[in-house]
N, C-alpha and C positions, 0 to 999 in steps of 0.2 A: 627245492628252490629252482625257479625257472632260470633259463640261461639269460645272460645280460642283454642280448640283442632281441629278446622275445618282445612282441608287441604288448602294450598294456591294454587290457580289456576292462573298459569302464562298465559298470553295471548299467543295464538298459533302464531308461527312465520309465515310470509307469505310463500307461496309456493316457494321452491327453496332456501330459506334462512336457515342458520344453527340455531339450537336451542342453547340457552346459555348453557355453561358447567354445569354439575350437581355438587352439593355440594360435593359428594363423590370424583369426579375427581379433584376438586380443593384442597381437603384435601390431596389426594394422591400426587398431584404436590407439595404442600407445604411441606409435609413430605420428599419427595425425595430431594427437594432443601435444606431443613434444614439439612438432614443427609449428603448431599454432602458437604455443607459448613463446617459442624462440622468435617467431615473426613479430608478435606483439612487443616483446622486449626490444627487438631491433628497431622497430618503428618509434617506440618511446625514446630510446637512446638517440636516434637520429633527430627527432624533434627537439630534444634537449640540446644536443650538440650543435645543430645548425640554427637554432632559434636565436633571436636577437635578445641579448641580455643587458637591458638598460633599466635603471630605476630612477625615478625622480619624484619630487613632491607632487607634480601634476598627475603622474600615473597613479598615485595613491589616493587621489580624491575620488569621492563617489561620483558616479555618472549615470544619469537617467534620461535617455532619449535626447541627448544633446543639451539638456537644460541643467544648469547648476542647481543643486538642492537649496531650498530656503526654508526656514522655519524648523519646527520639530517634526519628527517622524511619528510621534505618538499623538493620537487624537483624544480629545477630552470627552467626546460623545461616542456611544456605541455605533457600530456600523451595521445597519439593518441588512445590507446585502450579504454580509458575512453570515449573519444568522440564518438568512434564507438559504444560503448555500449549505450550511451545516444541517438544517432541517431537511433539505432535499436529500442529502447523502444518507442521513439516518433513516428516513422513510423509504428511500430507494433500497437500502440494504434490507429493511424490514420486508418490503414487497418481494425481494428475491427469496427470502425464507418462506414467506407465506405462499407464494406461487409454487415453490418447490414442494411444500407440503400438500397444496391443493392437487398437484399432479399425481401424487402418490398417496392420497388420503386413504384409499381402500386398502393399501398394503400396510399402512402405519397403525390403523385402528385407533382405539381410544387413547392409547399411550401417546401417539403422535399428535392427536387433537389436544391433549392436556399440555404437552410441551409447547405447542404453538400458542395456545391460550395463555400460558404463563409468560411466554416471550412478549406477546402483545400487551399483557397486563403490566409488565415491567416498563415497556415503552410508554404506556398510558400514564403510569405514575410519574415518569420523567416529564411528560408533557404537562401534567398538572403542576408539578414543581416549577417548571419554567413559567407557567402562567401566573402562579401565585407570587413568584419573585419578581415579576415584571419583565421577564425576558422576551415576552411576546408583545410588549407595549411599546410601539414605536410611533413615529410621526410627530407632527408639530404639537399636538396636544400633550403627548408624553414628554416632549422636551420642555414644554412650558411648565408642566407639573414638577419636573425635576429641578428646574431653575427656581421655582417658588419654594420647593422644599429646601434647597441649598440656602436661599436667602433667609428663610425662617430660622435656620439653625444659627 
């Protein structure tokens, strides 16, 4: 058994591997994290303690750019701009995957090609579904047809 004050010999890591962090760096990280958490808690407590604590009916009312709300928040007609934004996000994410595949197509081979083709096929099926259900049908003509369908029922 080695003496109590003998240094501890850690095994040397393999070539190319990183050594475990030293005790000093772990203590520094712990102190940094502890001081950060304490500072955040202190600032939250000071904001709560020094903050103005009043409540009234006026403070509880909705406020939008200095204008009092009127009417309902729900719209009876679909919002085309929302659909355009959703389509943009879907196809933007699709392009990220397709461009990523295109950059490394030679490394991925046929397996990567089949995966990207399946991904595009699923999005295409979703686009056809939107088209058939009328999700892409906007504008005055579409609104007129919807109104006529409602009155016919």
